[in-house]
N, C-alpha and C positions, 0 to 999 in steps of 0.2 A: 298684941305683941307676944304675949306668953304662949299663945297658941302656935305662932310661927316658930318660936324657939323649940317648942315641944315637937313640932313636925320635923324640924332639922335634926334634933337629937334622935328622933325615931328613924329618920332616913339613914343617919350615920350608924345607928345601931343595926339597921337592916343590912347595910353594906358590910359592917364588921361581921355580922352573922354569916353573910354569904361568903365572905373571904375565909372565915373560919371553916365553913363547910367545905369550900374548895380545897383548903389546905389539908383538911382531914382526909378528903377523898384522894388527894395526891399522895399523901403519906401512906394511905392503904394500898394504892397502886404500887408504890415503891417497895413496901414491905412484902406484898404478894409476889412481885417480880424477883425479889431476893430469895424468897422462900422457894419459888419455882426453880430458880437457878441452882439453889443448894440441893434440892431434891433430885433435879436432873443430873447434876454433876455426880452426886452420890450414887445414883443408879448406874451411870456410865462407868464409874470407877468400880462398883460392885460386879458389874457384868465383865469388865476387863479382867479383874482378879479371878473371877470364876472361869473364864476362858483360858487364862494363863496357867491355871492349875492342871489343865489337861494337855498342856504343851510342854515339851521337854527342850526343844530347840531354843537357843538364845536368840536366833534371828526371828523366829516366830513371835517371841515375846516382845522384841523391839518393834515388830510390825504392828502388833496389837496395841502397844503403847502409843505409837504414832497415830493409829486410827482413833484411839480414845481422845487424844488431843484435838484431832480434827472435829470430832463430834461435839466436844465440849465448846470449841470455838463457834461452831455453827449454832448450837443452842443458845449461847450467850448473845450472839448477834440477833437472832430471831426474837428472843424475849426482850432485848433492849429496844428493838424497833417497835414492838407492840406497846411496850410501856411508854415509850416516848410519844407515840401517837395518842394514847389515852390521856396522858398528861396535857398535851397541847389542846385536846378537846375540852378538858376541865378548865383550862385558862381562857377559854373562849376564842381560841385561835382556829380559824377554819383550816382544816387539814386537806381539803380538796385542792386548793391552789398549790399547797406545798407538794402534794403527791404529783400534781401535774407538772410542776417545775422539776421535781426530782426525776419524773419520767423523761422529760426532755434532756435534762443533764445526763441521766443514765444512758440515754440513747447516744448522746454525743460521745460520752466516755467509752461506751461500748464499741462504737466505730473506731475510736482512736486506740483502744487497748484490746483489740481482739486477740492478739497473740498472747497477751498476759492472761486474759480470761481462759483461753484455750490451754495455757500451761497449767492453770489450777484445776481445770476439769480433768485433763489428762492425768495429772498427778494424783488426783483423788481416786480415779479408777485404777491406776497402776498399783496403789496401795490396797485398794479394796479387793482387787482380783488377785493380789499376791503374785504379780508378775516379776517384781524386783525386790530383793531384800539387801540389807546391808551385809557385806561380806561375799556376795555373789560375784562371779565372773561372767560378764555379759558383753554383748555387742548391741549398742543402741546409737541411733543417729550417725552411723558411719564410724563410730569409735568403739574400741574394745578395751576392757580392763577390769580392775577390781572396784566394786561399788563401795565407796567410803561413806556416802550419805544419800538418803532419799528424802526429798521434801515435796510439798505440793507444787513448788516452783521449778525445781531442776533435779537432775541426778548427777552426782559428782563421781567421776571415775579417775582412777590412777592406773596408767598403762605400765607395760613392762619396763620402759625406760625411765619411769618415775614422773612422767608428765601428768598433770592434773587436767581433766577435761570437765567442763560444766555443760551439760546437755539440757536445754530447756525441754520440759515435758511436752510442750506443744509440737516439737519437731520429731518426737518419737513415734514412728509408725509401726516398726517391728522390733520386738525384743527377742534376742537369741540368748537364752540363759544356759550356761555351760556347767552349772553346779547344782542341779536338782536331782535328787534321788541317786543317780548313778551316771556314769559316763563310759564311753568306749575309747580305748586307745587303739587306733587303727595304724597298722605298720605295713608299708609297702617296701619290698625288697627286690632288687634287681639281680639276676644271676645270668651267666653267659648262656648263649644259645646251645652250646655244646654240652651243658650240664643236664643231668637227669632231673626233671622237675619233681618227681615223686621223692627222690632221695633228698633234695633240698627242703621239701616240705616236712619230711620226717625230722630233719635237723632242726627246723623251726619249731616243730612240736615239742621236741625234747628240750630245747632251750626254754620254751614257754613253761613246761612242767617244772623245770629246775627253778625258774623265776618264782613260780607260785609256791614252791616249797621253801623259798628263802624266808627266814624269820623276820626280816625287815619289810620286804615287799609283799610277802604273802598275805598279810591282813589287808592290804590295799586292793588286792585282786579278788573279785567276788565269784568268778567262775574260771574254769579251765580255759586255756587259750583256744580260740575258735579259728581253725585253719580254713580260710575261704577258698584258696586255690590260685590258679593262674588268673590274674586280673587283666593283663594286657601284654601285647607284643610291642615292645618299644623298638626304637631304632637300633640300640646296641645291647638290649638285655630283655629277658623275660621277667615280667613284674609279677611277683608272688605276694599275696595279701593274707594277713591274719589280723585278729583283733582280740583285746582283752576287755571284759566288763569289769570296771574298777569303781572305786568309791569316788564321790565328787571331788573335783579339783586334783585328782591324782593321775589323770590320763597322760599328762606330759612327763611326769616323773617316771611312770611305768614304761612309757615308750622309750625314753632315753636309756634307761637301764637295759631294756630288752635289746635295743640295737647294739649296745656295748657288748653284751653277752653273745649276741648272734654273730657279730664280727669274729670273735674268738672261736666260736663253734664252726663257722664256715672255713676259717683258716685251718682248724684242726682236721676238718673233713676234706680239705682240698677243693672246696667249691669256689669257683672264680666269681668275684664281683667285678664285672668288666668296667673298663674305662670307655668313655665314648669313642667310637672309631668310625672311620669312613671307608667304604668299599668302592673302589673305582671300577666301573663296568665298561668295557670297551665296545659292547654291542654284540649281537648275534643274529645272523640272518635266519630265515625260516628253515633253511637247509640243515641247521644245527651246527655249522662249523663257525667257530668264533675267529675273528681275524686276530693275527698276532699282535700282541701288545709290546712294542719294542721299547727297550730302555737303553739309553746311551750313557756310557760311563766316561766321565772326563777326569783326567789325572793332571793335577797341577804340581809342577816341580818348583819348589822354593829354593832359590839359590842363596847361599850364605853371602852376607854382605862382606865386601872387601874393604879393608882399610888401607888407604894409600898414605904412606908416610913422607914427609918432606925431608929431603936430604940438605944438610947444612955443610 
């Protein structure tokens, strides 16, 4: 009887010892995971600060901070998955069936949430490749406006009318960024066919030089006005083109001010900005004699109204 009791106590002692060993190993796994996370987060933060010191733009700093948050999140998920798998193995739970079930569930979720996964992948590369920043003016997904927020899921735009657009990153195929480095303010002006094109271009050049010398608009213009020349023969006008190389997001302001000044310059020089008009052509045979184009004039006589009074 004593031997049986001793064997039971020995078995219980062995179980407690095994449980204690398992607990110690789980504790070591948790502590190592926390240490790895702390080191990884510190390295990411140190690298982010180091890169931010060489950047002066506030938009670049925001982009670097966003990428830092993304990398911290990915590191946390990977370490947590590995630590969870090791802990389950220490508890004696077979990981293979769980991984198989997770694979099946992940496959089903993947088919059901393809657009969501595509949004996150596209958003990651949008940030990584620096295609869009907060504060840029862009056209994405068929919409244009000022970028107010960029996340892994969507891009939030506000257009000129104040409407807010949420563009899922998965639907973004092409990004047209209008605020990187510099921009061009392209101006097309129509003058009458009877005007001398060279004289009109000289007036445009002078107006551009005066605009660049302006203390307000001068710093926004990076180069002298570029006179392109005659761009097109339109129905009612000859189209002349010029452009300014300007600072980002200043192309619209410079274009408006230049058009305002050019209108006054054309008026002072007597250069006609024509209205759309229609020329009626009566036809001409090969002999070169045009048939007469007859106009009939009708005169309408309006008689005054007569008031007939009643006699009493």
